[in-house]
C-alpha positions in Angstrom: 27.1 -29.6 40.9 25.7 -29.1 37.4 22.7 -31.2 36.3 23.6 -33.5 33.4 21.4 -35.8 31.5 22.7 -39.4 31.1 21.8 -42.4 29.0 18.7 -42.4 26.9 17.6 -39.0 28.1 20.9 -37.4 26.9 20.4 -39.0 23.5 16.9 -37.7 23.3 18.0 -34.2 24.2 20.7 -34.4 21.6 18.2 -35.5 19.0 15.9 -32.6 20.0 18.7 -30.1 19.7 19.7 -31.5 16.4 16.3 -30.5 15.1 17.2 -26.8 14.8 13.7 -25.7 13.9 12.2 -27.3 16.9 14.9 -26.1 19.3 14.7 -22.5 18.1 10.9 -22.7 18.4 11.2 -23.9 22.0 13.6 -21.0 22.8 11.2 -18.4 21.2 8.2 -19.9 22.9 9.8 -19.8 26.3 11.0 -16.2 25.7 7.5 -15.1 24.6 5.7 -16.9 27.5 8.3 -15.7 30.0 7.7 -12.1 28.8 3.9 -12.5 29.1 4.3 -13.8 32.7 5.8 -10.3 33.5 2.8 -8.6 31.9 2.0 -6.6 35.0 5.6 -5.2 35.1 5.6 -4.4 31.3 2.1 -3.1 30.9 0.2 -1.5 33.7 -1.8 1.7 34.5 0.1 2.0 37.8 3.7 3.1 38.3 6.1 0.5 39.4 7.6 2.7 42.0 6.6 6.2 43.3 8.5 8.5 45.6 6.5 11.3 47.2 8.0 13.7 49.9 10.9 11.3 50.4 8.7 8.2 51.0 8.8 5.2 48.7 5.6 3.7 47.5 4.8 0.7 45.3 1.5 1.2 43.5 2.1 -2.0 41.6 1.4 -4.0 44.7 -0.6 -1.7 47.0 -3.6 0.6 46.7 -3.2 4.2 47.8 -5.9 6.9 48.1 -5.5 10.2 46.4 -5.1 11.9 49.7 -1.7 10.0 50.2 -0.3 12.2 47.4 -2.0 15.5 48.3 -5.3 14.8 46.5 -8.8 15.7 47.9 -10.5 12.3 47.6 -10.3 9.1 49.6 -10.8 7.0 46.5 -8.1 4.9 44.8 -5.5 7.1 43.0 -5.8 7.4 39.3 -2.2 7.8 38.2 -3.3 8.9 34.7 -5.1 11.9 36.1 -3.1 15.0 35.1 -3.9 16.8 38.4 -2.6 13.9 40.5 0.4 13.4 38.3 1.3 17.1 38.7 1.0 16.8 42.5 3.3 13.8 42.6 5.9 15.2 40.2 6.0 18.4 42.1 7.4 16.7 45.2 8.6 13.3 43.9 8.8 11.1 40.8 7.1 8.0 39.3 8.7 5.0 37.5 6.4 3.8 34.9 6.4 0.4 33.0 7.2 0.5 29.3 3.5 0.5 28.5 1.4 2.7 30.8 -1.8 0.9 30.3 -3.3 -2.4 31.5 -5.5 -4.7 29.4 -8.7 -2.9 30.6 -7.4 0.7 30.9 -9.2 3.1 28.6 -7.1 5.9 27.1 -9.3 8.8 28.1 -6.6 11.3 27.2 -6.9 10.5 23.5 -8.7 13.1 21.5 -9.0 11.1 18.2 -11.9 8.7 17.9 -11.3 5.0 18.7 -9.6 2.9 17.5 -6.5 5.1 17.2 -3.5 4.0 15.1 -0.1 3.1 16.5 1.8 6.0 18.1 4.5 6.7 20.6 1.9 6.4 23.4 0.2 3.2 22.0 2.8 1.1 20.1 0.2 -1.1 18.5 -2.7 1.4 18.6 -6.0 1.0 20.5 -9.1 -1.0 19.9 -12.6 0.3 19.5 -13.0 0.7 23.3 -9.9 2.7 23.7 -7.8 -0.1 25.3 -4.1 -0.5 24.4 -3.7 -3.4 21.9 -0.2 -4.3 23.0 -1.3 -4.6 26.6 -4.2 -6.8 25.7 -1.8 -8.9 23.5 0.6 -9.5 26.4 -2.2 -10.4 28.9 -4.1 -12.4 26.2 -1.0 -14.4 25.2 -0.4 -15.4 28.9 -4.1 -16.3 29.4 -4.3 -18.5 26.3 -1.0 -20.4 27.1 -1.9 -20.9 30.8 -5.4 -22.2 29.7 -3.8 -24.6 27.3 -1.2 -25.8 29.8 -3.9 -26.4 32.4 -6.1 -28.2 30.0 -3.3 -30.3 28.5 -1.8 -31.2 31.8 -5.1 -32.1 33.5 -6.4 -33.9 30.5 -3.1 -35.9 30.2 -3.3 -36.9 33.9 -6.8 -38.2 33.6 -6.2 -39.8 30.2 -3.1 -41.6 31.4 -5.0 -43.0 34.4 -8.0 -44.1 32.4 -5.9 -45.6 29.6 -3.7 -47.4 32.1 -6.7 -49.1 33.8 -8.4 -50.0 30.5 -5.2 -51.5 29.0 -4.0 -53.3 32.1 -7.3 -54.8 33.1 -8.6 -55.6 29.6 -11.7 -57.8 29.3 -15.0 -56.4 30.2 -13.6 -53.3 31.8 -11.8 -52.4 28.6 -14.9 -53.1 26.5 -17.2 -51.1 28.7 -14.7 -48.2 28.8 -14.4 -48.2 25.0 -18.2 -48.1 24.5 -18.4 -45.2 27.1 -15.8 -43.2 25.3 -17.5 -43.7 22.0 -20.7 -42.3 23.4 -19.1 -39.5 25.4 -16.8 -38.5 22.5 -19.8 -38.1 20.2 -21.3 -35.3 22.2 -21.0 -31.8 20.5 -18.7 -29.9 22.9 -19.0 -26.6 21.0 -22.8 -26.7 21.0 -22.9 -27.4 24.7 -20.7 -24.4 25.3 -22.8 -22.2 23.2 -26.0 -23.3 25.0 -24.3 -22.8 28.3 -23.2 -19.3 27.3 -26.8 -18.3 26.6 -27.7 -19.0 30.3 -24.7 -17.9 32.3 -21.6 -15.9 31.5 -18.7 -18.4 31.2 -15.6 -17.9 33.4 -12.0 -19.1 33.0 -12.5 -22.1 35.3 -15.9 -23.0 34.0 -14.6 -23.2 30.4 -11.6 -25.2 31.6 -13.9 -27.6 33.5 -16.3 -28.2 30.6 -13.5 -28.6 28.1 -11.7 -31.0 30.5 -14.8 -33.2 30.6 -14.0 -34.1 27.0 -10.4 -33.2 26.6 -9.0 -36.2 28.5 -9.8 -38.7 25.8 -7.1 -37.8 23.4 -4.4 -39.9 25.1 -6.5 -42.8 26.3 -6.1 -44.9 23.2 -2.3 -44.3 23.1 -1.8 -45.2 26.7 -4.2 -48.1 26.5 -2.3 -49.6 23.6 1.0 -49.4 25.4 -0.5 -51.1 28.5 -2.1 -53.8 26.4 1.3 -54.6 24.9 3.2 -54.1 28.1 1.2 -56.4 30.3 2.2 -59.4 28.2 5.9 -58.7 28.6 8.1 -61.1 30.5 9.3 -58.5 33.0 5.7 -57.7 33.9 4.9 -61.4 34.4 8.0 -61.8 36.5 7.0 -58.8 38.7 3.6 -60.4 39.2 5.1 -63.7 40.1 7.3 -62.0 42.7 4.1 -60.6 44.3 4.6 -57.0 43.3 1.4 -55.0 43.7 -0.5 -54.2 40.6 -0.3 -50.5 41.1 3.4 -50.6 41.3 3.6 -52.8 38.2 1.3 -50.4 36.2 3.0 -47.1 37.2 6.6 -48.3 37.8 7.2 -50.9 35.0 4.7 -50.2 32.2 3.9 -46.4 32.5 7.5 -45.2 31.5 7.0 -46.8 28.1 3.6 -45.2 27.7 5.0 -41.8 28.6 7.0 -41.6 25.4 3.9 -41.4 23.2 2.2 -39.1 25.8 5.0 -36.5 25.9 5.2 -36.5 22.2 1.5 -35.6 21.9 1.4 -32.9 24.6 2.5 -30.0 22.4 -0.2 -30.8 19.9 -2.8 -31.1 22.7 -1.6 -27.7 24.1 -2.0 -26.2 20.6 -5.5 -27.7 20.3 -6.6 -26.2 23.6 -5.4 -22.7 22.7 -7.1 -22.8 19.3 -10.4 -24.0 20.9 -10.4 -21.2 23.4 -9.5 -18.7 20.7 -12.3 -19.9 18.5 -14.9 -19.6 21.3 -13.7 -16.1 22.1 -13.9 -15.2 18.5 -17.5 -16.4 18.3 -18.4 -14.6 21.5 -19.0 -17.7 23.6 -15.8 -17.8 25.5 -14.4 -15.6 28.3 -16.3 -12.4 29.4 -15.9 -9.5 27.0 -13.6 -7.5 29.2 -11.1 -10.5 29.5 -7.8 -10.1 27.5 -8.3 -12.9 24.9 -6.7 -13.4 21.5 -10.0 -14.5 20.1 -11.6 -11.3 21.2 -8.8 -9.3 19.6 -9.2 -11.2 16.4 -13.0 -10.5 16.4 -12.2 -6.8 16.9 -9.9 -6.9 13.9 -12.8 -8.5 11.8 -15.2 -5.8 13.0 -12.8 -2.8 12.5 -11.5 -3.5 9.1 -10.6 0.2 8.8 -8.1 -0.3 11.7 -5.8 -3.0 10.2 -3.3 -2.8 13.1 -5.8 -4.7 15.3 -6.3 -7.6 12.8 -2.6 -7.8 11.9 -1.6 -8.0 15.6 -4.1 -10.8 16.3 -3.3 -12.6 13.1 0.5 -12.4 13.9 0.0 -13.8 17.4 -2.2 -16.6 16.2 0.1 -17.5 13.3 3.3 -17.6 15.4 2.0 -19.4 18.5 0.6 -22.5 16.8 3.5 -22.8 14.5 6.0 -22.7 17.4 4.0 -25.4 19.2 3.7 -27.6 16.1 7.5 -27.3 15.5 8.2 -28.2 19.1 5.9 -31.2 18.9 7.6 -32.5 15.8 11.0 -32.2 17.4 9.8 -34.0 20.5 8.2 -36.7 18.4 11.5 -37.2 16.5 13.5 -37.2 19.7 11.4 -39.9 21.3 11.2 -42.0 18.1 13.3 -45.1 18.8 14.0 -45.6 15.1 14.5 -41.9 14.3 18.0 -41.4 15.5 19.6 -38.0 15.2 18.2 -35.8 12.5 19.7 -32.7 11.0 
């Protein structure tokens, strides 16, 4: 049985689709993100499949020593080694991905100095370390979007819970929470990350944790306002009079109304998380240097002005991704607007 939206959700979906710019942006974003999720299949320094002497191997998933293909060493096979490739192709074949390089693979076969311009081997050229730009773009896009999704999702969960408690309880709890948020929100997050990076090398989860310490406050005010308004409604008072537990009243009766503003804000929060990570990587205080990051690619474009393909690639990705998220956010906001109606 096909899944069909009904009632108000169907009207919201119709309003979202009526905004063609937002709907097309959503389709493009999902297509780009879905492509980046398959980065290992599209860009890898290992063959997808390998047949040697009639036996099927999968280097994409398993490590094989050179001796498995007639080599002399027990070390992991380097499939870009001409000698090893000749041994395999003599008694079998290899199925390579479209891009034969991973994000950290150095193109040692290149004779020209790095960075090299786009070619049949490197569609978007290489950077100043000899790494394929297209491969780093695929992996970097996925890393940035996943970071933003985790930050936005975790921050929204914490912000909703805090805003619900402050708005529903009110009084001294609300007053104390507001004063704490004013003090906590005044702390310079960027400077804290820069100071931390001077002592230890930040990792993905460390950056996510530090940014999450401050990233949850964006939705607190919105959710708090909805709960302050909702707790005075007649249906909430009736639920209390019937003895319904407070937790059920908060999350069953009031929260659905607060989720409207929350969902409308999520694309913008996602965009902010991606931009923040990119800025830190560009300044050199983000992920480790060998990580595939859009900010690091943009920094390489700034350093290697004589190699415009690097800067143009990074600029294109950072221009398209935020625009798509902003257009999606505007369409979601219009769809959840009770006074907006359908818009062409």
